[in-house]
C-alpha positions in Angstrom: 10.4 -3.8 -82.5 11.4 -0.2 -83.2 13.0 2.2 -80.9 9.7 4.0 -80.5 8.1 0.9 -79.1 10.9 0.5 -76.6 10.6 4.2 -75.7 6.8 3.8 -75.1 7.4 0.7 -72.8 10.0 2.6 -70.8 7.7 5.6 -70.3 4.9 3.3 -69.2 7.1 1.6 -66.6 8.3 5.0 -65.4 4.8 6.1 -64.8 3.6 2.8 -63.3 6.4 2.5 -60.7 5.4 5.5 -58.6 1.7 4.4 -58.8 2.7 1.0 -57.5 4.7 2.6 -54.8 1.7 4.6 -53.8 -0.6 1.6 -53.2 -2.9 2.3 -50.3 -2.1 1.0 -46.8 -4.8 -0.6 -44.7 -4.3 -1.4 -41.0 -5.9 -4.7 -39.8 -6.8 -4.8 -36.1 -7.8 -8.3 -35.0 -10.5 -8.5 -32.2 -10.7 -12.2 -31.4 -11.7 -14.2 -28.4 -13.3 -12.7 -25.3 -13.2 -9.0 -25.1 -11.3 -8.2 -21.9 -9.7 -5.2 -20.3 -6.3 -5.4 -22.0 -7.8 -5.4 -25.5 -9.1 -1.8 -25.3 -5.8 0.0 -25.1 -4.4 -2.1 -27.9 -7.3 -1.1 -30.2 -6.9 2.6 -29.3 -3.2 2.4 -30.0 -3.7 0.6 -33.4 -6.2 3.2 -34.5 -3.9 6.0 -33.4 -0.9 4.5 -35.3 -3.0 4.0 -38.4 -3.9 7.7 -38.4 -0.4 8.8 -37.8 0.8 6.7 -40.7 -1.8 8.2 -43.0 -3.4 4.8 -43.7 -6.3 4.6 -46.1 -8.5 2.7 -43.6 -8.6 0.6 -40.5 -10.3 -2.8 -40.7 -11.6 -4.4 -37.4 -11.3 -8.1 -38.0 -13.9 -9.4 -35.5 -14.5 -12.9 -34.2 -15.7 -12.8 -30.6 -18.5 -14.2 -28.4 -18.5 -10.8 -26.5 -17.0 -9.9 -23.1 -16.8 -6.9 -20.8 -19.0 -4.0 -21.7 -16.7 -1.4 -20.2 -13.8 -2.6 -22.3 -16.1 -2.5 -25.4 -17.1 1.1 -24.5 -13.4 2.2 -24.5 -12.9 0.6 -27.8 -16.0 2.3 -29.2 -14.7 5.7 -28.0 -11.4 5.1 -29.9 -13.1 3.9 -33.0 -15.7 6.7 -33.3 -13.0 9.4 -32.7 -10.9 8.1 -35.7 -10.3 10.6 -38.5 -9.8 7.9 -41.1 -12.3 5.4 -42.4 -13.0 2.4 -40.1 -14.6 -0.8 -41.4 -15.7 -3.8 -39.4 -15.3 -7.3 -40.9 -17.5 -9.8 -39.0 -15.5 -13.0 -39.5 -17.6 -14.9 -38.6 -19.3 -13.7 -35.4 -19.8 -10.6 -33.4 -22.0 -11.3 -30.4 -22.8 -9.0 -27.4 -20.0 -6.5 -26.8 -18.5 -7.6 -30.1 -21.7 -6.4 -31.9 -21.3 -3.0 -30.2 -17.7 -2.7 -31.5 -18.9 -3.7 -35.0 -21.7 -1.0 -35.0 -19.1 1.6 -34.0 -17.4 1.2 -37.4 -18.5 4.5 -39.1 -17.8 3.3 -42.7 -19.9 0.1 -42.5 -19.9 -3.6 -41.7 -18.8 -6.4 -44.0 -19.7 -9.9 -43.1 -18.6 -13.4 -44.0 -21.1 -15.7 -45.7 -21.5 -17.6 -42.5 -21.3 -14.6 -40.2 -23.7 -13.6 -37.4 -24.2 -10.4 -35.6 -26.2 -9.5 -32.4 -27.4 -11.3 -29.2 -26.2 -8.4 -27.1 -28.2 -8.5 -23.9 -25.9 -8.3 -20.8 -25.9 -11.5 -18.7 -24.0 -12.8 -15.7 -21.9 -16.0 -15.4 -25.1 -18.2 -15.0 -26.7 -16.7 -18.1 -29.1 -14.5 -16.1 -30.1 -11.2 -17.7 -28.5 -8.2 -16.2 -30.4 -5.5 -14.2 -32.7 -3.0 -16.0 -30.1 -0.3 -15.4 -27.4 -2.2 -17.4 -29.8 -3.3 -20.1 -31.1 0.3 -20.5 -27.5 1.6 -20.8 -26.7 -1.0 -23.5 -29.9 -0.4 -25.4 -29.2 3.4 -25.5 -25.6 2.7 -26.6 -26.7 0.5 -29.5 -29.4 2.9 -30.5 -27.0 5.8 -30.5 -24.4 3.9 -32.7 -27.1 2.9 -35.1 -28.4 6.4 -35.5 -24.9 7.8 -36.0 -24.2 5.4 -38.8 -27.5 5.5 -40.6 -28.8 2.1 -39.4 -32.3 1.2 -38.1 -32.1 2.0 -34.3 -35.0 -0.3 -33.6 -33.1 -3.3 -34.9 -30.1 -2.3 -32.8 -32.2 -2.1 -29.7 -33.7 -5.5 -30.5 -30.2 -7.0 -30.2 -30.1 -5.9 -26.6 -33.7 -6.2 -25.3 -35.8 -9.2 -26.1 -39.0 -7.4 -25.0 -39.0 -5.2 -28.1 -41.4 -6.3 -30.8 -40.3 -5.7 -34.4 -43.1 -6.8 -36.7 -42.0 -9.1 -39.5 -38.5 -9.4 -38.1 -38.6 -10.6 -34.5 -41.4 -11.1 -31.9 -41.2 -10.0 -28.3 -39.4 -12.5 -26.2 -36.5 -13.2 -28.6 -33.2 -11.4 -29.0 -32.3 -10.3 -32.5 -29.3 -12.0 -34.1 -28.8 -11.4 -37.8 -27.3 -13.8 -40.2 -25.2 -12.6 -43.1 -28.2 -12.5 -45.5 -30.4 -10.8 -42.9 -27.7 -8.2 -42.1 -27.6 -7.4 -45.8 -31.3 -7.3 -46.2 -31.8 -4.9 -43.3 -28.9 -2.6 -44.2 -26.6 -3.6 -41.3 -24.0 -4.9 -43.6 -22.7 -3.3 -46.8 -21.6 -6.6 -48.3 -20.4 -10.1 -48.0 -16.8 -11.2 -48.3 -14.9 -14.4 -47.6 -11.6 -12.7 -47.1 -10.2 -9.2 -46.3 -8.8 -9.0 -49.8 -12.3 -9.5 -51.2 -13.7 -6.9 -48.8 -11.0 -4.4 -49.9 -12.3 -4.7 -53.5 -15.8 -4.0 -52.3 -14.7 -0.8 -50.4 -12.7 0.5 -53.4 -9.2 -0.4 -52.1 -8.1 -3.3 -54.3 -4.5 -4.4 -53.9 -4.0 -2.4 -50.7 -1.1 -3.3 -48.5 -2.4 -4.9 -45.3 -0.5 -4.1 -42.1 -1.1 -6.2 -39.0 -0.7 -4.3 -35.7 1.1 -6.6 -33.1 0.5 -6.3 -29.4 3.5 -4.5 -27.9 5.4 -5.5 -24.7 3.8 -2.9 -22.5 0.3 -4.2 -23.4 1.4 -7.8 -22.8 2.7 -6.8 -19.4 -0.5 -5.0 -18.4 -2.7 -7.9 -19.7 -0.5 -10.3 -17.7 -0.8 -8.3 -14.5 -4.5 -7.9 -14.8 -5.2 -11.6 -15.6 -7.4 -13.6 -13.1 -4.4 -15.8 -12.3 -1.9 -13.0 -11.5 -4.1 -10.5 -9.7 -4.7 -12.7 -6.6 -0.9 -13.3 -6.3 -0.2 -9.6 -6.4 -2.8 -8.9 -3.7 -1.5 -11.8 -1.6 2.0 -10.5 -1.7 0.8 -7.0 -0.9 -1.1 -8.3 2.2 1.7 -10.5 3.4 4.2 -7.6 3.0 1.9 -5.4 5.0 1.6 -8.0 7.8 5.4 -8.4 7.9 5.9 -4.7 8.0 3.5 -4.3 11.0 5.3 -7.1 12.8 8.7 -5.7 12.3 7.8 -2.1 13.3 10.1 -0.5 10.8 10.2 -0.1 7.0 12.1 -3.0 5.4 11.7 -5.9 3.0 8.0 -6.4 3.9 7.2 -2.7 3.1 9.0 -2.9 -0.2 7.3 -6.1 -1.1 3.9 -4.7 -0.3 4.4 -1.4 -2.1 5.7 -3.2 -5.2 2.9 -5.7 -5.4 0.0 -3.3 -4.7 1.7 -0.7 -7.0 1.7 -3.3 -9.8 -1.9 -4.3 -9.1 -3.4 -0.8 -8.9 -1.0 0.7 -11.5 -2.0 -1.9 -14.2 -5.7 -1.3 -13.4 -5.2 2.5 -13.6 -3.6 2.1 -17.1 -6.6 0.1 -18.2 -9.0 2.7 -16.9 -10.6 0.2 -14.4 -9.3 1.9 -11.3 -9.2 5.6 -10.6 -7.6 7.7 -8.0 -10.6 7.2 -5.8 -9.7 3.5 -5.4 -6.1 4.5 -4.6 -7.3 7.0 -2.0 -9.6 4.4 -0.4 -6.6 2.0 -0.2 -4.5 4.6 1.5 -7.2 5.5 4.0 -7.7 1.8 4.7 -4.0 1.3 5.4 -4.0 4.4 7.7 -7.0 3.0 9.6 -5.4 -0.4 10.1 -2.1 1.3 11.2 -4.0 3.3 13.8 -5.7 0.2 15.1 -2.4 -1.7 15.3 -0.2 1.0 16.8 -2.4 3.4 18.7 -5.6 1.7 19.8 -5.8 -1.3 22.2 -7.7 -4.4 21.0 -9.5 -4.6 17.7 -12.4 -2.2 17.0 -14.0 0.3 14.7 -10.7 1.5 13.1 -9.6 -2.0 12.2 -12.9 -3.0 10.7 -13.2 0.2 8.8 -9.6 -0.2 7.4 -10.3 -3.8 6.2 -13.6 -2.7 4.6 -11.9 0.2 2.8 -9.0 -2.0 1.5 -11.5 -4.7 0.3 -13.7 -2.1 -1.4 -10.8 -0.5 -3.2 -9.7 -3.9 -4.6 -13.3 -4.8 -5.7 -13.9 -1.5 -7.4 -10.6 -1.7 -9.2 -11.6 -5.1 -10.5 -15.2 -4.5 -11.7 -14.7 -1.3 -13.7 -17.6 0.7 -15.2 -21.1 -0.8 -15.7 -20.3 -3.9 -13.7 -22.4 -7.0 -14.2 -23.0 -9.7 -11.6 -20.3 -11.7 -13.3 -17.8 -8.9 -12.8 -18.6 -8.8 -9.1 -18.4 -12.6 -8.8 -15.0 -12.6 -10.5 -13.8 -9.7 -8.2 -15.0 -11.6 -5.1 -13.3 -14.7 -6.3 -10.0 -12.9 -6.9 -10.2 -11.2 -3.5 -11.1 -14.5 -1.8 -8.3 -16.3 -3.5 -5.8 -13.7 -2.4 -7.0 -13.9 1.2 -6.7 -17.7 1.2 -3.2 -17.6 -0.3 -2.1 -15.0 2.2 -3.5 -17.0 5.2 -1.9 -20.3 3.9 1.5 -18.7 3.4 1.3 -16.9 6.8 0.4 -20.1 8.7 3.1 -22.0 6.9 5.6 -19.3 7.9 4.5 -19.5 11.5 5.0 -23.3 11.5 8.4 -22.9 10.0 9.6 -20.4 12.6 10.5 -22.8 15.3 12.9 -24.7 12.9 14.4 -21.5 11.5 18.0 -20.7 12.4 17.2 -17.0 12.1 14.9 -17.1 15.2 16.7 -19.4 17.6 16.3 -17.0 20.5 12.6 -16.8 20.2 11.5 -20.4 20.4 12.4 -23.4 22.7 13.2 -26.4 20.6 13.0 -29.0 23.4 10.8 -29.6 26.4 10.8 -31.9 29.5 7.5 -33.4 30.5 6.2 -34.7 33.8 6.0 -38.2 32.4 9.8 -38.1 32.2 10.1 -37.3 35.9 10.1 -33.6 35.6 8.2 -31.4 38.1 8.2 -27.7 38.5 9.2 -27.8 42.2 10.1 -30.6 44.7 7.3 -32.2 46.7 7.7 -31.2 50.4 6.4 -34.3 52.0 8.2 -33.3 55.2 5.8 -30.4 55.8 2.6 -32.5 55.6 1.0 -32.8 59.0 3.0 -30.0 60.6 1.5 -26.9 62.1 2.4 -23.3 61.6 1.2 -19.7 61.9 -0.4 -17.6 59.2 1.7 -14.4 58.6 -1.0 -12.8 56.4 -4.7 -13.2 56.0 -5.3 -16.2 53.8 -8.0 -15.2 51.2 -7.4 -18.2 50.6 -3.8 -17.8 49.6 -1.1 -16.1 51.6 2.1 -16.7 53.6 2.7 -18.9 56.7 5.6 -20.0 58.9 5.8 -23.8 59.2 8.6 -25.4 61.2 10.5 -22.1 61.2 10.3 -21.8 57.4 8.3 -19.1 55.5 6.2 -20.8 52.8 3.4 -19.8 50.4 0.2 -21.5 51.3 -3.4 -21.7 50.2 -6.4 -22.8 52.3 -8.9 -25.4 51.4 -11.3 -22.5 50.7 -11.9 -21.0 54.1 -10.7 -17.5 55.2 -8.0 -17.6 57.8 -6.9 -14.5 59.7 -3.2 -13.6 60.2 -1.8 -15.1 63.4 -4.1 -18.1 63.4 -2.7 -21.6 63.6 -2.7 -23.6 60.4 -1.9 -27.2 59.5 -0.3 -28.5 56.3 -2.7 -31.0 54.7 -0.8 -31.6 51.4 2.1 -30.5 49.3 2.0 -30.4 45.5 5.2 -28.7 44.3 4.8 -25.0 44.9 1.3 -25.5 46.2 1.0 -26.2 50.0 -2.6 -26.7 51.1 -3.4 -25.8 54.8 -6.4 -25.9 57.1 -7.1 -23.4 59.9 -7.3 -24.4 63.5 
């Protein structure tokens, strides 16, 4: 091989090296499992990071049975605002809220050979269709996304509302769910692919570097705090701390515990966009009303009831978010109920423990003497029985009399006896001396 051949090879390698270094970068954002509140900020951050890094595209790797509509709406807002291409890869299913996210991908949907897309009518936990208001909002959202991305809006509406009749595709009474072949036939999918690498070839990015976006620690913390298991515990600690603070009458450990727990609960829901400052204001007003009832007003009345209702309403509204379904309300009620039960159980256990606590020895008697053991509150004055005396006061029926030169408290058998009248002691039961007039 001549030196010219070697020189040509070296020049080719010199040109190829920068080209290889400039391989496009694609960000993969997995959307798997149930779509819940903590997933929305993760998707928004992933899209933002991809834009900042100058990525060639974002691929939404979708495999979900659906989930919360309000979480899907926030994801759609982040996706449609992206300034770089966004593709959806239905791998293998995108039902309900997942179908909404897939339709938001402005550069098209790719689907696996066994993929399915649709079945998006909102339902509650028992599978009952949502109210017409919620169905109408979902139908409009699907229609708008389809129109924005050049898809048939009638088919998109058919995924939400089974009453829509689409001749040749679906009759009225059935929801539209597209298989991979049907999605390709009706233009809802740009192509089929078994893997993301195969999809990248189809979109003109062969050999692109795929970057997976991990969930960061802050998103993990927020998702942990808003989980159905942790939320009741935070509410319970907040309620118990409030009770302890009211009992103590001064700011201390109870107040710190309540502020920390309720702050974590409402703060995490504020970050997810579920709660707003309206819920925080309602919570504050409820606490003020309860404080007025406890410290200023006697008994339990309007202020106390209003305070409890405001606190409960703020909690429920923070849990259900926007466009709540019956399932959301049921879950919120379950969380609130669980927190009340936990708080009551802990408070009762605390009260039962108090008599045995060394910290409160001055508040409770730890022993008692019963009458069966020979104890009586006062000695029986059998020596007075049968003796006569004089009423010092009117007996109505109780009062005072002098018997055998001794002043004693007496009570008649029920008759009124005037002062100065003669009385006779009929019985003596400790402090109780029964007399009869005359």
